C-alpha positions in Angstrom: 38.3 -15.8 -34.8 39.2 -14.5 -31.3 35.5 -13.3 -30.8 34.4 -16.8 -31.8 36.7 -18.5 -29.3 35.6 -16.1 -26.5 32.0 -16.9 -27.1 32.3 -20.3 -27.1 34.5 -20.1 -23.8 31.5 -18.2 -22.1 29.0 -20.7 -23.4 31.1 -23.6 -22.1 31.6 -21.8 -18.8 27.8 -21.3 -18.5 26.9 -25.0 -19.0 29.8 -26.2 -16.7 29.2 -23.5 -14.0 25.6 -22.6 -14.3 24.4 -18.7 -14.7 24.2 -16.8 -11.5 20.9 -16.0 -9.9 19.2 -12.6 -11.0 19.3 -11.5 -7.5 23.3 -12.1 -7.3 23.9 -9.4 -9.9 22.3 -7.0 -7.1 24.5 -7.6 -4.2 24.0 -4.1 -2.4 22.4 -4.4 1.0 18.5 -3.9 0.9 16.5 -1.5 3.0 13.7 -3.8 4.7 10.2 -2.5 4.3 6.9 -3.3 6.0 3.6 -2.3 4.3 0.7 -2.2 6.4 -2.6 -2.1 4.3 -5.3 -1.0 6.4 -9.0 0.2 6.3 -9.5 3.8 7.2 -10.5 3.4 11.0 -12.7 6.7 11.1 -14.7 5.3 7.8 -14.8 8.3 5.4 -16.3 5.8 3.0 -14.7 7.5 0.1 -13.9 4.2 -1.5 -15.6 2.1 -4.0 -16.8 -0.4 -0.8 -18.7 1.4 1.6 -19.1 -0.1 5.3 -22.5 -0.1 6.6 -23.1 1.8 9.9 -23.9 -1.3 11.8 -20.6 -2.9 10.6 -18.3 -0.3 11.6 -16.2 -0.7 14.6 -15.2 2.1 17.0 -11.6 1.8 17.8 -12.1 4.1 21.0 -14.4 1.5 22.7 -12.5 -0.4 25.4 -12.7 -4.1 23.4 -11.5 -2.4 20.1 -9.0 -0.3 21.8 -7.3 -3.5 23.5 -7.4 -4.8 19.6 -5.5 -1.7 18.5 -3.0 -2.1 21.2 -2.5 -5.8 20.0 -2.0 -5.0 16.5 0.2 -1.9 17.4 2.5 -4.5 19.6 2.5 -6.6 16.7 3.7 -4.1 14.1 6.3 -2.9 16.5 8.1 -6.3 16.1 9.2 -4.8 12.7 11.2 -2.3 14.8 10.7 0.3 12.1 13.4 3.4 12.2 11.0 5.4 9.4 7.5 5.4 9.2 5.5 6.5 6.0 2.0 7.3 5.9 -0.9 7.8 3.4 -1.2 11.6 3.9 -0.9 14.9 2.1 1.9 17.3 2.8 -0.7 19.8 3.9 -2.1 17.7 6.5 1.0 18.6 8.4 1.7 15.1 9.9 4.9 16.1 11.7 3.1 19.1 13.4 0.6 16.8 14.6 2.9 14.1 15.8 4.6 16.7 18.2 1.1 17.6 19.3 0.2 13.9 19.7 3.4 13.3 21.8 2.0 16.3 24.1 -1.3 14.3 24.6 -3.5 15.7 21.8 -5.6 13.6 19.3 -5.8 10.5 21.3 -9.5 10.6 20.7 -9.2 10.5 16.9 -10.1 7.4 15.3 -8.0 7.9 12.2 -5.2 4.9 11.8 -2.8 7.5 11.2 -3.0 8.7 14.8 -4.0 5.1 16.2 -1.2 3.1 14.6 1.3 5.6 12.8 1.7 8.1 15.6 1.3 5.8 18.5 4.1 3.5 17.1 6.2 6.6 16.6 5.8 7.9 20.0 6.2 4.5 21.5 9.5 3.9 19.4 10.8 7.6 19.9 10.3 8.0 16.1 10.4 12.0 15.4 9.4 12.3 11.8 6.5 10.8 9.7 6.8 10.9 5.8 3.5 11.8 3.8 3.6 9.9 0.6 0.0 10.6 -0.8 0.0 12.0 -4.3 -2.3 13.2 -7.5 -2.2 11.2 -10.1 -1.3 12.3 -13.7 -5.0 12.2 -14.6 -5.6 14.5 -11.8 -2.9 16.7 -13.4 -4.4 16.7 -16.7 -7.9 17.2 -15.6 -7.4 19.9 -12.8 -4.1 21.4 -12.9 -3.9 21.8 -16.9 -7.5 22.5 -17.1 -8.4 19.7 -19.3 -11.5 18.5 -17.1 -14.0 19.7 -19.7 -12.0 18.3 -22.8 -14.3 16.2 -25.1 -11.2 13.7 -24.9 -11.4 13.2 -21.0 -15.4 13.5 -20.7 -15.4 10.5 -23.2 -13.0 8.5 -21.3 -14.4 9.2 -18.1 -18.0 8.3 -19.1 -19.4 5.6 -16.7 -16.5 5.0 -14.9 -18.0 4.6 -11.6 -17.0 1.2 -10.2 -20.6 0.0 -10.2 -20.3 -2.7 -12.6 -22.8 -5.7 -11.8 -21.0 -8.4 -14.1 -20.7 -11.9 -12.4 -17.0 -11.2 -11.4 -17.9 -7.8 -9.9 -20.5 -9.4 -7.7 -18.1 -11.9 -6.7 -15.8 -9.2 -5.4 -18.6 -7.4 -3.6 -19.3 -10.6 -1.5 -15.2 -11.1 -1.5 -14.7 -7.4 0.2 -17.9 -7.4 2.4 -16.6 -10.8 4.0 -13.3 -8.8 4.8 -14.9 -6.6 7.2 -14.0 -6.6 10.9 -17.1 -8.5 12.0 -15.8 -11.6 10.3 -12.7 -11.8 12.3 -11.8 -12.6 15.8 -9.6 -9.5 16.1 -8.1 -6.7 14.3 -4.8 -8.6 14.1 -6.3 -11.5 12.5 -8.1 -9.4 10.1 -5.0 -7.6 9.2 -3.1 -10.9 9.0 -5.8 -11.7 6.3 -5.9 -8.7 4.5 -2.2 -8.3 4.1 -1.4 -11.7 2.9 -0.3 -12.3 -0.5 -3.2 -14.1 -1.7 -5.6 -11.5 -0.5 -3.5 -8.5 -2.3 -3.4 -10.6 -5.6 -7.1 -10.9 -5.7 -7.9 -7.3 -4.5 -5.7 -5.8 -7.0 -7.4 -8.2 -9.6 -10.7 -6.1 -8.8 -9.0 -3.2 -10.7 -8.6 -5.5 -13.8 -12.5 -6.2 -13.9 -15.7 -4.5 -14.1 -14.9 -0.8 -15.5 -11.5 -2.0 -16.5 -13.4 -3.5 -19.5 -15.2 -0.2 -20.4 -15.1 0.1 -24.1 -11.9 -0.8 -26.2 -9.3 0.6 -24.0 -10.8 3.3 -21.9 -10.8 1.5 -18.5 -7.3 0.3 -19.0 -6.1 3.8 -19.8 -7.8 5.2 -16.9 -6.5 2.6 -14.6 -3.0 3.5 -15.9 -3.5 7.5 -15.7 -5.3 7.3 -12.2 -4.7 4.5 -9.9 -1.6 2.8 -11.0 0.0 6.3 -11.6 -1.1 7.4 -8.3 0.5 4.3 -6.2 3.9 4.9 -8.7 4.2 8.4 -7.6 3.6 7.3 -3.8 6.3 4.8 -4.4 8.6 7.5 -5.7 8.1 9.4 -2.6 9.1 6.5 -0.7 12.3 6.2 -2.7 13.1 9.8 -1.6 13.0 8.7 2.2 16.7 8.7 3.4 17.8 5.2 3.9 20.4 3.0 4.3 20.8 -1.0 4.9 20.3 -0.6 8.5 16.9 1.4 8.1 13.6 -0.4 8.3 10.7 1.4 6.8 7.2 1.0 7.9 4.3 2.2 5.3 0.9 2.5 6.5 -1.8 3.0 3.9 -5.2 2.1 2.5 -4.9 -1.5 1.7 -5.7 -0.7 -2.1 -2.5 1.0 -2.4 -0.7 -1.9 -0.3 -1.8 -4.2 -3.2 0.1 -2.1 -5.4 3.2 -1.5 -3.5 3.6 -5.0 -2.8 4.5 -5.6 -6.6 6.8 -2.3 -6.6 8.5 -3.2 -3.6 9.1 -7.0 -4.7 10.4 -5.7 -7.9 12.7 -3.2 -6.7 16.4 -4.0 -6.1 16.6 -1.3 -3.4 14.2 -3.1 -0.8 13.6 -6.2 0.9 9.7 -6.9 1.2 8.9 -8.3 4.7 5.6 -10.0 4.9 3.3 -9.0 7.5 2.5 -12.6 8.6 6.4 -13.1 9.3 6.1 -10.8 12.3 4.7 -14.0 13.9 8.4 -15.5 14.3 9.8 -11.9 15.9 9.7 -11.5 19.5 
């Protein structure tokens, strides 16, 4: 009887006063994070989309170098206290950062030098966090010697990102038109490619083409490889020491940024800062 009365009172209370917003159940201060999705300035062309030589820009040339400075100054409006980069631990980012501060690597086109190390130097940040990670598929096929198993051979057959269906062709046009030549400056390009709508559609590329490979091989491979790799990268970011006063800058390939956006905006630990919101900062 008492239980029934209690439930009735709770129900009446909900109707009278309304339920709290979901966010109100998580009142702890959140750490601000800015994810800057980038193309790879040195064009290793290891991704599915390859940029033709004639369409590549040289960030060391005076005109483009000035655009890099504009981009760096824009990102600095976020006032980061910690910087995470797409790099493996054995890349030895912090050794390189010390050498960069002594004048080395200024002729390197890689965005980890042009953006991350430059920003760290100008803001007197002395540590970079390397967050790249293997996927569980890499573990299965390499670390545990399962690469030659019939199971994985069958799953990986024809998984090559070379689909020619209608939507895949639309994506080819979409990605091609996001190259630097189609924008006034690098900053304009970064604002476009880091927008919510762009990330939504770029991530959608992983849900077409080879995602439909056989009954569920494509879906399994997305989960085992690409999505899992980004989950592990996010997990590494969670290990970065932080408090409510910290502001974490993440610089990674834009394909990673599309997934990291989903994870950060869902996490109660972080406040995701839109790249374009820096327009209002001094």
